N, C-alpha and C positions, 0 to 999 in steps of 0.2 A: 452588469454587475453580477449576474448569475451565470455567466458563460462557463460551461464546464461542470455545472451542478449535477447533471444526469450521470456522467461517469463517476463522479464523487460519491453520490448516493448509492449507485449500483455496486460500487467496489467496497464500501465500508462494511457491509454485512459479511461477505465472504472473508474479507481481510481480518476482521475482529473474530469472527467465528472460527476460522482456521487457527489463528494465533492462540486464542484462549483454549481451544480444544487440544491442540498439540501440547501446549504448556501443561495443562492439567493432567493429561494422560501420561506424559513423561514423568511428572512428579509422582503420580499414582503408581506407575510401574516401578520407580525407584523405591517407594515405600513398601510395596508388596515384595519385591525381589530381595531387598536388604533388611526388611523388618525394622525400618527406622525412617524418620523424616529425612527428606533430602537436605544435604549440606548447602551452605551458601554457594559454593562453586557449582554444585549440581543445579541449583535454582537459576543461577546466572546462565549456565549452559542451556538449560531447557527453555528459558525465556528467549535467549539469542537464537536458538535453532527454530523455535516456533515463529519468531519474527521474520527470519530468513525465508522460511517456506511460504508464509502468508504473503509476504511482500513479493516474492517471485511469481506466485500464482496470479496476483491481482495487478501486477505491474503494467500490463497493456492498458488498463483503464486509467492508470496514473499518467501514462504517456498521452493518451487521448485527451484527458482533462487539461494537461499542460498545453497541448497543441491548440485546443479550443480557446484557452485563455489568452494565448499569445497571438491569436489571429488579429491582424491589424497593427501589431507592434513591430513586426518584421516586414521587410519589403516583399512585394509580390513575387519577386524572383526567388526569395528564400522560402516562401510558403505558398503552396498551391492549394491549401485548404480554404482559400478565399474564393468567393464567387461574386460576379457582378450581376445584379438584378437589372433587367431591362428598364431603362429610364432612371435608374438610381445613380447618384453621383458618388456614393461611397460603396465600399465592399462590405459584404455581410458574411458572418461565419456560417459554416455548414453545420448540420446536425451531428450528433455523436456518431451515428451510423455512417454518414458521409465522410466524416473526418477519419474514421477508421479505414474505410474503403480507400480513401485517397492515400493514407499512410501506407497501407499494404501495397497499393499500386506503385507508389514511389520507391519504397524501401524494402518491401517484402516482409516476411515474418520477423526478420532481425530488427526492423524498425520499431516493432512493438516492445522490444526489450533493450532499446538503446539507453545506455546509462545505468543499467541494472547493477553492474559490477560495483559502481560507486555506492549504490544503496546497500549492497551486501556488507559494506564496511560500517556505515553509520546506523543502519536499521537494526541489526542484531544487538548492537551495543545499547541503543535506546530501549529496545524491548526487554533485554535482560535486566537493565536497571529498573524499568517500570514494573515489570512483573515481580521482581524480587522485593522492591519497595512496597508494592501492593500486598504481597504475602506477609511482610513484617508488620505493616500497618493493620492488617486484618487481625493478626494475633494480638497486637497492642490494644486495639479497640474492643476485641472480644473479651480480653482480661478485665479491662476497665468497665465494660458493660455488664459483666456477669458477676 
């Protein structure tokens, strides 16, 4: 049930940290440079770019998590991240480190970024909407609270 939890937990901090940092710094730069708050388009673009960068940097952990979670769901020929324990009737998953080693051995560095281009389409859209919505809700609740 918790297969893949280690790369998930390890990846969420840099993912969120990078995304929030880039988003806030871009909006700050726009405000300082133009002496005004960012427009809706600028907020969407800064959110999208921050999501793109954060996702690209942490994607190898996403691939590792997915690989660990799908162990046993694909045949042995399709996944060599399985290992037989002596005397055991079933295959057991490898650790995060072993999964990454196996992936690198099988597919090289490119294997750690397999499918990233598809995430470049959906990720920035989701981040731009999320960050922009967050910004507007922050303003709404600040006005109502004050």
